[in-house]
C-alpha positions as CSV (number, residue, x, y, z in Angstrom):
1,M,0.0,0.0,0.0
2,I,1.4,3.4,-1.1
3,T,1.8,5.8,1.8
4,N,1.1,9.5,1.6
5,G,4.9,10.3,1.7
6,R,5.6,8.2,-1.3
7,K,2.6,9.8,-3.2
8,K,4.1,13.3,-2.5
9,M,7.5,12.2,-3.8
10,I,6.0,10.7,-7.0
11,K,4.2,14.0,-7.7
12,K,7.4,16.0,-7.2
13,I,9.3,13.8,-9.7
14,L,6.5,14.2,-12.2
15,V,6.6,18.0,-11.8
16,L,10.3,18.0,-12.4
17,V,10.0,15.9,-15.5
18,L,7.3,18.2,-16.9
19,I,9.5,21.2,-16.2
20,L,12.5,19.6,-18.0
21,I,10.3,18.7,-21.0
22,S,8.9,22.2,-21.3
23,G,12.3,23.8,-21.0
24,T,13.7,21.6,-23.8
25,A,10.8,22.3,-26.0
26,L,11.0,26.1,-25.5
27,Y,14.8,25.9,-26.3
28,Y,14.3,24.2,-29.7
29,I,11.4,26.5,-30.6
30,G,13.7,29.4,-29.9
31,Q,16.4,27.9,-32.1
32,L,14.0,27.4,-35.0
33,N,12.8,31.0,-34.8
34,K,16.3,32.3,-34.6
35,P,17.4,34.1,-37.9
36,A,19.7,32.0,-40.1
37,Q,23.3,33.1,-40.1
38,G,23.9,35.5,-43.1
39,H,20.2,36.6,-43.3
40,R,20.6,39.5,-41.0
41,R,17.6,41.3,-39.6
42,G,17.2,44.9,-38.7
43,P,19.8,47.6,-39.5
44,G,22.7,45.1,-40.1
45,T,24.5,45.3,-43.5
46,V,26.1,42.6,-45.7
47,T,29.5,43.1,-47.4
48,V,29.2,42.0,-51.0
49,V,31.3,42.0,-54.2
50,V,29.7,43.8,-57.2
51,A,30.5,44.0,-60.9
52,P,29.1,46.3,-63.6
53,V,26.6,45.3,-66.3
54,I,28.5,45.8,-69.6
55,L,27.7,46.1,-73.3
56,D,30.0,43.8,-75.1
57,I,30.4,42.1,-78.4
58,F,29.1,38.5,-78.2
59,T,30.6,36.1,-80.7
60,D,29.0,32.7,-81.5
61,K,31.7,30.2,-82.3
62,I,31.8,26.7,-83.7
63,E,34.8,24.7,-82.5
64,A,36.4,22.0,-84.6
65,L,39.8,20.3,-85.3
66,G,41.5,20.8,-88.6
67,T,44.6,19.8,-90.6
68,T,46.8,22.2,-92.5
69,R,47.8,21.8,-96.1
70,A,50.2,23.8,-98.3
71,N,48.6,26.3,-100.7
72,E,50.3,24.2,-103.5
73,S,52.3,21.1,-102.9
74,V,54.1,18.6,-105.2
75,N,56.7,15.9,-105.1
76,I,59.5,16.8,-107.5
77,T,60.2,13.7,-109.6
78,A,62.2,12.7,-112.7
79,T,60.3,12.1,-116.0
80,T,63.0,10.0,-117.7
81,T,65.8,7.5,-116.7
82,D,69.3,8.8,-116.5
83,K,72.0,9.9,-114.0
84,V,72.1,13.1,-112.1
85,S,74.8,15.5,-113.5
86,K,74.1,18.7,-111.6
87,I,72.1,19.7,-108.4
88,N,71.2,23.4,-108.2
89,F,69.5,23.6,-104.8
90,T,70.0,23.0,-101.1
91,D,67.7,21.7,-98.4
92,G,64.9,24.2,-97.5
93,M,65.8,26.7,-100.2
94,I,63.2,29.1,-101.6
95,A,62.7,28.2,-105.3
96,R,61.2,30.4,-108.0
97,K,58.9,29.2,-110.8
98,G,60.9,27.9,-113.8
99,Q,64.2,27.5,-111.8
100,I,66.2,24.4,-112.8
101,L,66.7,22.3,-109.7
102,V,68.4,19.2,-111.1
103,E,70.0,18.3,-114.4
104,L,70.4,14.8,-115.8
105,I,73.2,13.8,-118.2
106,N,72.1,15.2,-121.6
107,D,75.3,15.3,-123.8
108,E,73.6,13.3,-126.6
109,E,70.4,15.4,-126.5
110,R,72.5,18.7,-126.7
111,A,74.3,17.3,-129.7
112,D,71.0,16.5,-131.4
113,L,69.8,20.0,-130.6
114,R,72.9,21.6,-132.3
115,S,72.4,19.4,-135.4
116,A,68.7,20.3,-135.5
117,E,69.5,24.0,-135.2
118,A,72.1,23.8,-137.9
119,N,69.7,22.1,-140.2
120,A,67.0,24.6,-139.4
121,E,69.3,27.5,-140.2
122,Q,70.2,25.9,-143.6
123,Q,66.6,25.3,-144.5
124,R,65.8,28.9,-143.6
125,R,68.5,30.2,-146.0
126,D,67.4,27.8,-148.7
127,L,63.8,29.1,-148.3
128,I,65.0,32.7,-148.8
129,R,67.0,31.8,-151.8
130,I,64.2,29.7,-153.5
131,R,61.7,32.4,-152.8
132,G,63.8,34.8,-154.7
133,L,64.3,32.4,-157.7
134,V,60.5,31.7,-157.8
135,K,59.9,35.5,-157.8
136,A,62.3,35.8,-160.8
137,R,60.5,32.9,-162.5
138,T,63.6,30.8,-162.5
139,L,62.0,28.0,-160.4
140,P,58.5,26.7,-160.3
141,T,56.1,27.6,-157.5
142,A,55.9,23.9,-156.5
143,R,59.6,24.0,-155.5
144,L,58.9,26.9,-153.1
145,D,56.1,24.9,-151.5
146,D,58.4,21.9,-151.0
147,Q,61.0,24.2,-149.3
148,K,58.5,25.6,-147.0
149,T,57.6,22.1,-145.8
150,L,61.3,21.3,-145.2
151,D,61.7,24.6,-143.2
152,K,58.7,23.7,-141.0
153,K,60.1,20.2,-140.4
154,A,63.5,21.6,-139.5
155,R,62.0,24.0,-136.9
156,A,59.9,21.2,-135.5
157,D,63.1,19.0,-135.1
158,V,64.6,21.8,-133.0
159,Q,61.6,21.9,-130.7
160,V,61.8,18.1,-130.3
161,A,65.5,18.3,-129.4
162,Q,64.7,21.1,-126.9
163,A,61.9,19.0,-125.3
164,R,64.3,16.1,-124.8
165,I,66.7,18.4,-123.0
166,R,63.9,19.8,-120.8
167,D,63.0,16.2,-119.9
168,R,66.4,16.0,-118.3
169,Q,66.0,19.2,-116.4
170,I,63.9,19.1,-113.2
171,I,62.2,22.5,-113.0
172,A,60.2,24.2,-110.2
173,P,56.6,24.5,-111.3
174,F,55.8,27.3,-108.9
175,D,57.3,29.5,-106.2
176,G,57.8,27.7,-102.9
177,Q,60.0,26.2,-100.3
178,L,62.0,23.0,-101.1
179,G,62.2,20.1,-98.7
180,L,65.0,17.7,-98.1
181,R,67.3,16.6,-101.0
182,L,66.8,12.9,-101.6
183,V,69.3,12.3,-104.4
184,S,73.0,12.7,-105.0
185,L,75.3,13.5,-107.9
186,G,75.6,10.4,-110.1
187,A,72.5,8.8,-108.8
188,L,70.4,6.9,-111.4
189,V,66.8,8.2,-111.3
190,T,63.8,6.8,-113.1
191,P,60.3,8.2,-113.8
192,G,58.6,8.7,-110.4
193,T,61.8,8.9,-108.3
194,V,61.2,11.6,-105.7
195,I,64.0,14.2,-105.7
196,T,62.6,16.6,-103.2
197,T,59.3,18.3,-102.2
198,L,58.1,21.8,-103.1
199,D,55.4,23.6,-101.0
200,D,53.9,27.0,-101.5
201,L,53.7,28.2,-97.8
202,S,52.7,31.8,-98.6
203,S,49.2,30.8,-97.4
204,I,48.0,27.7,-95.7
205,K,44.8,25.7,-96.4
206,L,43.1,24.5,-93.3
207,D,40.5,21.6,-93.7
208,F,38.1,20.8,-90.9
209,T,34.6,19.3,-90.6
210,V,31.4,20.9,-89.3
211,P,28.2,19.1,-88.3
212,E,25.5,19.4,-90.9
213,G,23.3,21.2,-88.4
214,F,25.5,24.3,-88.9
215,L,25.4,24.1,-92.7
216,A,22.9,26.9,-93.0
217,T,25.2,29.3,-91.1
218,L,28.3,28.6,-93.2
219,K,29.3,31.0,-96.0
220,V,32.4,31.7,-98.1
221,G,34.3,34.6,-96.6
222,Q,33.3,33.8,-93.0
223,A,36.1,34.6,-90.5
224,I,37.8,32.0,-88.4
225,T,40.6,31.8,-85.8
226,A,42.9,28.9,-85.3
227,L,45.3,27.8,-82.5
228,S,48.2,25.4,-82.6
229,D,50.0,23.7,-79.7
230,A,53.2,24.5,-81.5
231,Y,52.7,28.2,-80.8
232,P,50.9,28.6,-77.4
233,G,48.9,31.8,-77.1
234,K,49.2,32.8,-80.8
235,T,46.1,33.1,-82.9
236,F,46.0,32.6,-86.6
237,D,43.3,34.5,-88.5
238,G,41.7,33.3,-91.8
239,T,38.6,33.1,-93.9
240,V,36.5,30.3,-95.3
241,S,37.4,29.8,-98.9
242,N,35.2,26.8,-99.8
243,I,32.5,24.5,-98.4
244,G,32.4,20.9,-99.4
245,S,29.6,19.9,-101.8
246,R,28.8,16.7,-99.9
247,V,27.8,15.7,-96.4
248,D,29.5,12.6,-95.1
249,P,26.7,10.0,-94.6
250,V,28.6,8.4,-91.7
251,S,29.7,11.4,-89.6
252,R,27.0,13.7,-90.9
253,A,29.5,16.5,-91.3
254,V,30.7,18.7,-94.2
255,T,34.3,19.5,-94.9
256,V,35.2,23.2,-94.9
257,R,38.4,24.8,-96.2
258,A,39.8,28.0,-94.9
259,L,42.8,30.0,-95.9
260,L,45.3,31.3,-93.3
261,A,47.9,34.0,-94.0
262,N,51.4,32.6,-93.4
263,K,53.9,35.4,-94.1
264,D,56.2,34.4,-91.4
265,R,56.1,30.7,-92.5
266,K,55.4,29.4,-89.0
267,L,52.7,27.0,-90.2
268,R,53.6,23.8,-91.9
269,P,51.5,21.2,-93.8
270,G,50.1,18.4,-91.7
271,M,49.7,20.4,-88.4
272,L,46.7,19.8,-86.2
273,M,44.9,23.0,-85.3
274,R,41.9,24.0,-83.1
275,V,39.4,26.0,-85.2
276,N,36.9,28.6,-84.0
277,L,34.5,29.4,-86.7
278,I,33.0,32.8,-86.0
279,K,29.2,32.4,-86.6
280,N,27.8,35.7,-85.5
281,Q,28.9,38.9,-83.8
282,S,26.5,41.3,-82.1
283,P,26.4,43.8,-79.2
284,S,24.9,42.2,-76.0
285,I,24.2,43.1,-72.4
286,M,26.6,40.8,-70.4
287,I,27.0,40.0,-66.7
288,P,29.4,37.6,-64.8
289,E,27.9,34.2,-64.5
290,E,28.4,34.3,-60.7
291,A,25.7,37.1,-60.5
292,L,22.9,34.9,-61.7
293,V,20.7,33.2,-59.1
294,T,18.5,30.4,-60.4
295,T,15.4,28.9,-58.6
296,A,12.7,26.5,-59.7
297,D,10.5,29.5,-60.6
298,H,12.7,32.1,-62.1
299,K,16.1,33.6,-62.7
300,Y,17.2,36.8,-61.0
301,V,20.1,38.9,-59.9
302,F,20.6,41.2,-56.9
303,L,20.7,44.7,-58.4
304,V,22.4,47.5,-56.4
305,Q,20.2,50.5,-55.5
306,D,21.8,53.8,-54.6
307,G,24.9,52.0,-53.5
308,T,23.4,51.0,-50.2
309,S,20.8,48.3,-50.8
310,V,19.8,45.6,-53.3
311,T,16.7,44.6,-55.0
312,Q,15.8,41.2,-56.6
313,Q,15.7,41.8,-60.4
314,T,14.2,39.1,-62.6
315,V,16.1,38.7,-65.9
316,V,15.8,36.8,-69.1
317,I,19.0,35.2,-70.2
318,G,20.4,34.4,-73.6
319,R,23.6,32.9,-74.8
320,R,26.5,31.9,-72.6
321,R,30.3,32.0,-72.9
322,P,32.9,31.1,-70.3
323,G,32.5,33.3,-67.3
324,A,29.7,35.5,-68.7
325,I,25.9,35.4,-69.6
326,E,23.9,37.4,-72.1
327,I,20.9,39.3,-70.6
328,L,18.0,39.7,-73.0
329,K,15.7,41.6,-70.6
330,G,15.9,43.1,-67.2
331,L,19.2,45.0,-67.0
332,E,20.9,47.9,-68.6
333,A,24.6,48.7,-69.2
334,G,26.2,50.6,-66.3
335,Q,24.2,49.0,-63.5
336,Q,25.8,47.0,-60.7
337,V,25.0,43.4,-59.7
338,V,26.2,41.3,-56.8
339,V,28.6,38.6,-57.8
340,E,29.7,37.4,-54.3
341,G,27.5,37.3,-51.2
342,T,24.2,36.5,-52.9
343,L,23.4,33.7,-50.4
344,K,23.3,36.3,-47.6
345,L,20.9,38.6,-49.3
346,R,17.1,39.1,-49.6
347,Q,14.9,41.8,-51.1
348,G,15.9,45.2,-49.7
349,S,19.0,44.0,-47.8
350,K,21.5,46.8,-46.8
351,V,24.9,46.3,-48.3
352,T,28.5,47.5,-48.2
353,L,30.1,47.3,-51.7
354,K,33.4,45.9,-52.8
355,T,34.4,46.0,-56.5
356,S,35.1,42.7,-58.3
357,Q,38.7,42.2,-59.3
358,A,39.3,41.6,-63.0
359,K,40.2,37.9,-63.7
360,E,43.4,37.1,-65.5
């Protein structure tokens, strides 16, 4: 049987438990109602970093990989079989169109040329003499016709002899830079033997492929920029010179050819280059990408008002580029937006401003 003393003790314990439960509940309620750190109430200000809204040229680019080719390129080869008698070039030399690079043994052909020239000269003198006799009616006209035929044949023989000598002269077909010499004096060459290479490097062709989805935006004369790992940081400018007439049915891409100026001859055939095809250039309102706040409902920025407070400004965004976003609606050039500290802000927050440092 529970005595009165025990009953009083149980009641005291129950009261203490209730007091502890109530105190704990009140503590957690207070924590829930306490303002979150960074969302300051009352007259407190938030230090934020701001950046200006700017008007900049936005450039659409299509990126691709391309391979360089010489403007003109040829393997210099022999056209007949004989031994090399003279070499008139050195490795890497700049050659001019028509310059004789290599001569093959041609003693017999030069003798034939001298004989043909002597015969042609004799036939020319005979033609002049017979023409005079026919005019004086000493010879019939038929004799003059026969001599004209002999004269033409003699001149043709000279041309044939000259052609045989040219076959033994390896001539540069255009201006360009020679490659490595691959033959030596006395070497026997045959038709197709590669003697050296010749490349016109005054300009460089750059071939690259573009997905067919961009075909409508391509046009001859369009500007491009290209980069090479061989020259870090250097940009090569060029223009589209031709667009392929066919789309590859496997890759669904079209081949585009651009021309790059190469006055300093830094570029060589066969180089891999990264191509930026400039699709469109237009003035646009731009902000740093850090300034944009995105929620499930809308996109906005914190716009600085009078240098002391911010307001939530809804914006419509457009295109993007690394580090920046185009604004189609909601901002004007010259305004300031918050780029650091947006998580601490709400509509009407008081702020202290710091200017954003330009990025390298």
